[in-house]
C-alpha positions in Angstrom: -53.3 -128.3 81.7 -56.1 -126.8 83.8 -59.5 -128.4 83.5 -61.2 -125.1 82.5 -58.7 -124.7 79.7 -59.1 -128.3 78.6 -62.9 -128.1 78.6 -62.9 -125.0 76.4 -61.7 -127.3 73.5 -64.5 -128.5 71.2 -65.2 -132.1 70.4 -64.2 -132.7 66.8 -66.5 -134.6 64.4 -65.2 -135.8 61.0 -68.2 -135.8 58.6 -71.3 -133.6 58.4 -73.7 -136.3 57.2 -76.5 -137.9 59.1 -74.2 -139.6 61.6 -72.0 -136.6 62.2 -74.9 -134.2 62.8 -76.7 -136.7 65.1 -73.4 -137.0 67.1 -73.1 -133.2 67.2 -76.6 -133.0 68.7 -75.9 -135.8 71.3 -72.7 -134.0 72.4 -74.3 -130.6 72.8 -76.9 -132.2 75.0 -74.0 -133.3 77.3 -72.8 -129.7 77.4 -70.0 -129.8 74.8 -69.2 -127.4 72.0 -68.7 -129.2 68.7 -66.7 -128.6 65.5 -67.8 -130.5 62.5 -65.4 -130.9 59.6 -67.1 -131.7 56.3 -65.0 -132.4 53.2 -67.7 -131.2 50.7 -67.9 -127.5 49.8 -71.3 -127.3 51.4 -73.2 -129.2 54.0 -75.9 -131.4 52.6 -76.9 -134.9 51.7 -77.2 -136.9 48.4 -79.3 -139.9 47.6 -83.0 -140.5 47.8 -85.5 -142.0 50.2 -84.7 -144.0 53.3 -86.8 -146.1 55.7 -87.2 -145.3 59.4 -88.1 -147.9 61.9 -89.6 -147.1 65.3 -86.0 -147.2 66.7 -85.1 -144.1 64.5 -88.0 -142.1 66.0 -86.9 -143.1 69.6 -83.5 -141.8 68.6 -84.8 -138.5 67.0 -86.8 -137.8 70.2 -83.7 -138.4 72.4 -81.8 -135.8 70.2 -84.6 -133.3 70.5 -85.6 -133.3 66.8 -88.5 -135.8 66.9 -91.1 -133.2 65.8 -89.0 -132.0 62.9 -88.4 -135.5 61.5 -92.0 -136.5 62.1 -93.4 -133.6 60.1 -91.3 -134.5 57.1 -91.9 -138.3 57.0 -94.6 -140.4 55.2 -96.2 -143.0 57.5 -96.8 -146.3 55.7 -99.7 -148.7 56.3 -97.7 -151.8 55.7 -94.5 -153.4 54.3 -95.0 -155.9 51.5 -92.8 -158.3 49.5 -93.8 -159.8 46.2 -92.1 -162.3 43.9 -91.1 -160.2 40.9 -91.6 -163.2 38.5 -95.1 -164.2 39.3 -96.4 -161.5 41.6 -96.8 -163.9 44.5 -97.2 -162.1 47.8 -94.4 -163.5 50.0 -95.2 -161.5 53.1 -97.2 -158.5 54.2 -96.6 -156.8 57.6 -99.1 -154.1 58.8 -97.4 -151.0 60.2 -100.6 -149.3 61.4 -102.0 -149.0 65.0 -101.0 -152.5 66.2 -97.4 -152.0 65.1 -97.3 -148.6 66.8 -98.8 -150.0 69.9 -96.2 -152.7 70.0 -93.1 -150.6 69.3 -94.1 -147.2 70.6 -93.4 -145.4 67.3 -94.4 -145.7 63.6 -92.7 -147.1 60.5 -92.0 -144.3 58.0 -90.2 -143.4 54.8 -88.5 -140.1 54.3 -86.1 -138.3 52.0 -82.4 -138.5 53.2 -82.3 -134.7 52.7 -85.2 -134.3 55.2 -83.5 -136.4 57.8 -80.3 -134.4 57.3 -82.1 -131.1 57.4 -83.9 -132.0 60.7 -80.6 -132.8 62.3 -78.9 -129.7 60.9 -81.6 -127.4 62.2 -81.4 -129.0 65.6 -77.6 -128.6 65.6 -77.8 -124.9 64.5 -80.5 -124.1 67.1 -78.1 -125.2 69.9 -75.6 -122.4 69.1 -72.9 -124.8 70.0 -72.1 -126.4 66.7 -69.5 -124.9 64.3 -69.4 -126.4 60.8 -66.3 -126.1 58.7 -66.8 -127.1 55.0 -64.2 -128.0 52.4 -62.2 -129.6 55.2 -61.0 -133.1 54.7 -59.3 -135.0 57.6 -55.8 -136.2 56.5 -54.2 -137.4 59.7 -54.8 -137.5 63.4 -52.5 -137.2 66.4 -53.5 -137.5 70.1 -51.9 -137.0 73.5 -53.2 -137.6 77.0 -55.8 -134.9 76.9 -56.4 -133.8 73.3 -56.7 -134.8 69.7 -55.3 -132.8 66.8 -56.7 -133.3 63.3 -54.8 -132.0 60.3 -56.8 -131.2 57.2 -55.8 -131.1 53.5 -54.7 -127.5 53.9 -52.3 -128.4 56.6 -54.4 -126.7 59.2 -54.5 -128.2 62.7 -57.8 -128.5 64.5 -57.5 -129.4 68.2 -60.3 -130.9 70.3 -61.0 -132.9 73.4 -61.9 -135.9 71.3 -62.7 -137.0 67.8 -65.7 -138.8 66.4 -65.0 -140.4 63.0 -68.4 -140.1 61.3 -66.8 -139.8 57.9 -68.8 -142.5 56.1 -68.1 -145.7 54.2 -64.6 -144.6 53.1 -63.7 -143.2 56.5 -60.2 -141.6 56.7 -60.3 -142.0 60.5 -61.0 -145.7 60.2 -58.2 -146.0 57.6 -55.7 -144.5 60.1 -56.7 -146.8 63.0 -58.0 -150.0 61.4 -57.1 -149.9 57.6 -59.2 -152.9 56.7 -60.3 -153.7 53.2 -63.8 -153.1 51.8 -65.8 -156.2 50.7 -67.3 -155.2 47.4 -70.5 -157.1 46.8 -70.8 -156.9 43.1 -74.4 -155.7 43.6 -75.3 -152.4 42.0 -78.0 -150.2 43.3 -79.8 -147.6 41.2 -81.8 -144.9 43.0 -84.2 -142.2 41.7 -87.1 -140.1 42.7 -90.2 -139.9 40.4 -93.0 -137.4 40.5 -96.4 -138.8 41.5 -97.9 -137.9 38.1 -95.4 -140.1 36.4 -95.7 -143.0 38.8 -97.9 -146.0 37.9 -101.3 -145.8 39.5 -101.4 -149.5 40.1 -98.3 -149.2 42.3 -99.2 -146.1 44.3 -99.4 -148.0 47.5 -98.8 -146.4 50.9 -96.2 -149.0 51.7 -92.6 -149.9 51.8 -92.8 -152.3 48.8 -90.2 -154.8 47.5 -90.3 -157.0 44.4 -87.7 -159.8 44.7 -86.3 -161.6 41.7 -83.4 -163.8 40.6 -80.2 -161.8 41.2 -82.2 -158.6 41.5 -84.9 -156.7 43.4 -86.9 -153.5 43.1 -88.2 -151.2 45.9 -90.7 -148.4 45.8 -92.5 -146.2 48.4 -94.0 -142.7 48.6 -92.1 -139.6 49.7 -92.8 -135.9 50.6 -96.5 -136.3 51.4 -97.0 -138.8 48.5 -96.1 -136.2 45.9 -93.0 -138.3 44.8 -92.0 -141.9 44.8 -88.7 -143.4 45.6 -87.5 -146.1 43.2 -84.6 -148.4 43.9 -83.4 -151.3 41.8 -80.6 -153.6 42.6 -78.9 -156.2 40.4 -75.8 -158.4 40.3 -73.4 -156.7 38.0 -71.7 -158.5 35.0 -68.7 -156.1 35.5 -65.9 -156.1 38.0 -67.2 -153.4 40.3 -65.3 -150.7 42.2 -66.9 -149.3 45.3 -68.4 -145.9 44.5 -71.2 -143.7 43.2 -71.7 -142.3 39.7 -74.5 -141.4 37.2 -76.3 -144.5 35.9 -77.5 -145.3 32.4 -81.0 -146.2 31.5 -79.7 -148.7 29.0 -77.6 -150.5 31.6 -80.5 -150.9 34.1 -82.9 -152.1 31.4 -80.5 -154.8 30.3 -80.7 -156.7 33.6 -84.3 -157.3 34.5 -85.2 -160.2 32.2 -88.2 -162.4 33.2 -89.7 -159.8 35.6 -93.5 -159.4 35.6 -94.8 -156.4 33.7 -96.2 -154.8 36.8 -92.8 -154.6 38.5 -90.9 -153.9 35.2 -92.7 -150.6 34.9 -90.5 -149.3 37.7 -87.3 -149.7 35.5 -88.7 -147.5 32.7 -89.7 -144.6 34.9 -86.7 -142.5 35.9 -85.2 -139.9 33.6 -82.0 -139.9 35.6 -80.5 -142.5 37.9 -77.7 -142.4 40.4 -75.6 -145.7 40.5 -74.0 -147.1 43.6 -71.7 -150.1 43.5 -72.1 -151.4 47.1 -69.7 -152.8 49.6 -69.5 -153.5 53.3 -66.7 -154.5 55.7 -66.2 -157.3 58.1 -67.5 -156.3 61.5 -64.8 -155.3 63.9 -64.7 -155.4 67.7 -62.7 -152.2 68.3 -63.9 -148.8 67.2 -62.4 -146.7 70.0 -58.8 -145.7 70.1 -58.0 -143.4 73.1 -59.9 -140.2 72.5 -61.0 -141.2 69.0 -64.0 -143.4 68.2 -66.0 -144.3 65.0 -69.7 -143.8 64.4 -72.2 -144.8 61.7 -70.9 -146.1 58.3 -67.3 -145.4 59.4 -67.8 -148.0 62.2 -70.1 -150.5 60.5 -70.6 -150.0 56.8 -73.4 -152.3 55.6 -75.3 -153.1 52.5 -78.8 -151.6 52.2 -80.9 -154.8 52.6 -81.9 -154.2 56.2 -82.9 -150.5 55.5 -81.1 -149.5 58.7 -77.9 -147.7 57.8 -79.1 -144.2 58.8 -81.1 -145.6 61.7 -77.9 -147.2 63.1 -75.9 -144.0 62.8 -78.5 -142.1 64.7 -78.7 -144.8 67.4 -74.9 -144.7 67.7 -75.1 -141.0 68.4 -77.7 -141.4 71.1 -75.8 -144.2 72.7 -72.6 -142.2 72.6 -74.4 -139.4 74.4 -75.8 -141.8 77.1 -72.3 -143.4 77.5 -70.8 -139.9 78.2 -73.6 -139.1 80.6 -73.1 -142.4 82.5 -69.3 -141.9 82.6 -69.4 -138.2 83.6 -68.0 -137.1 80.3 -64.8 -139.1 80.6 -64.0 -139.8 77.0 -61.9 -142.9 77.2 -64.3 -144.7 79.5 -67.4 -143.5 77.6 -65.9 -144.5 74.2 -65.2 -148.0 75.6 -68.8 -148.3 77.0 -70.3 -147.0 73.7 -68.4 -149.5 71.7 -69.4 -152.4 73.9 -73.0 -151.3 73.7 -72.9 -151.1 69.9 -70.6 -153.6 68.3 -72.8 -156.7 68.4 -76.0 -154.9 67.4 -74.5 -153.2 64.4 -72.6 -156.4 63.4 -75.9 -158.1 63.4 -77.2 -155.5 60.9 -74.2 -156.1 58.6 -74.5 -159.9 58.7 -78.3 -159.9 58.5 -78.0 -157.6 55.5 -75.8 -160.1 53.7 -78.4 -162.9 54.4 -81.3 -160.7 53.4 -79.6 -159.9 50.1 -79.3 -163.6 49.5 -83.0 -164.1 50.3 -84.1 -161.3 48.1 -82.1 -162.6 45.1 -82.9 -166.3 45.4 -83.4 -168.3 42.3 -84.4 -171.9 41.4 -85.4 -174.0 44.4 -84.0 -171.4 46.9 -86.6 -169.0 45.5 -89.4 -171.5 46.3 -88.0 -171.9 49.9 -88.0 -168.1 50.2 -91.6 -167.9 49.0 -92.7 -170.5 51.6 -90.8 -168.9 54.5 -93.5 -166.6 55.9 -96.7 -168.3 54.6 -99.5 -168.0 57.2 -97.4 -165.9 59.6 -99.5 -163.5 61.7 -98.6 -159.9 62.3 -97.8 -160.7 65.9 -95.2 -163.3 64.8 -93.6 -160.8 62.4 -93.5 -158.3 65.3 -91.8 -160.8 67.6 -89.2 -161.4 65.0 -88.5 -157.7 64.7 -88.4 -157.0 68.5 -84.6 -157.1 68.6 -84.4 -154.4 66.0 -87.4 -152.1 66.6 -87.5 -152.5 70.4 -84.4 -150.3 70.8 -84.8 -147.1 72.8 -82.8 -144.7 74.9 -83.5 -146.5 78.2 -82.1 -149.8 76.9 -79.4 -148.5 74.6 -76.5 -149.3 77.0 -77.8 -152.7 78.2 -75.7 -154.8 75.7 -72.5 -153.4 77.3 -73.3 -155.3 80.5 -73.0 -158.7 78.9 
């Protein structure tokens, strides 16, 4: 096959979510045309607010959508953790000027839809991204210089390579790895509440968490402070299956016994809830299989406790682009380099998430230990502890691959 002919093939991406669109942008910046296959009938995003560390803004800038994302985010003054039983302040981390000076970018909160929209606009503006909706990957074949993806209609899509960015229940991962999910038994309820309905005594410009026995609650402002994101998590009494459905007000209210009235207000606010039964998977050392690689939740599904799921997917995309640039767009070599650069970092997020969940939900004496952990800790010491996470940027994104 002549190289010109070969190079006219697009790169295929399974999944048009945050990871898939970030990957599309990274690939167009390396000169590729991209075809995104999205199983939903329209391209979009569900969910509510997410948190963005400085690492996410470094990544947005590298993808050329920094200004779009910045204009839609809310910049918090601090992160704060309170004990949900007695209101004790476990830890408070300022995210103002000192934090920005340290990490080169702010901490922010944003609606998932606004992250997705920023990436989608960026992708559309390149003129190199084709998006096919109602297209679900069923199986994948590859030869020496191309990949063919068959969708549910039996249609064949041929490309130079395939990025599996098809989320926590990735079909691409199932074909190459086929490992079980690890259902946590933790249930997450998420909702967005209008400012007028949100308690005045909780209208803080902060990423705020209330930690209680077998449960926790999170709130922060969205959309210029006109709305508030509310997230509550509890250990379910039921045998949970991994998935999303509508939640019931009665169920959520049945769980939070012994929580202080100030935090309890949050449970009574939303009119409608979406309910996630969460899971992760054991970290794996191999994501790349010839001309196929995994990205985002397909590669490293994690629980939400580190608030880094979307950030990691966007970092993945940037790192993949850098790996291609370094390897002169040789997919097999670049995919190998990308994987080596990302496996340990993303596994650390998965494993830290599990530990953080345990810390949040501590009870008895373990709760007392948790409440003592950060007593008297200065902002600088918090920042030192966060350096591994927030110190990521495009210039160091491949450095882990050298070790």
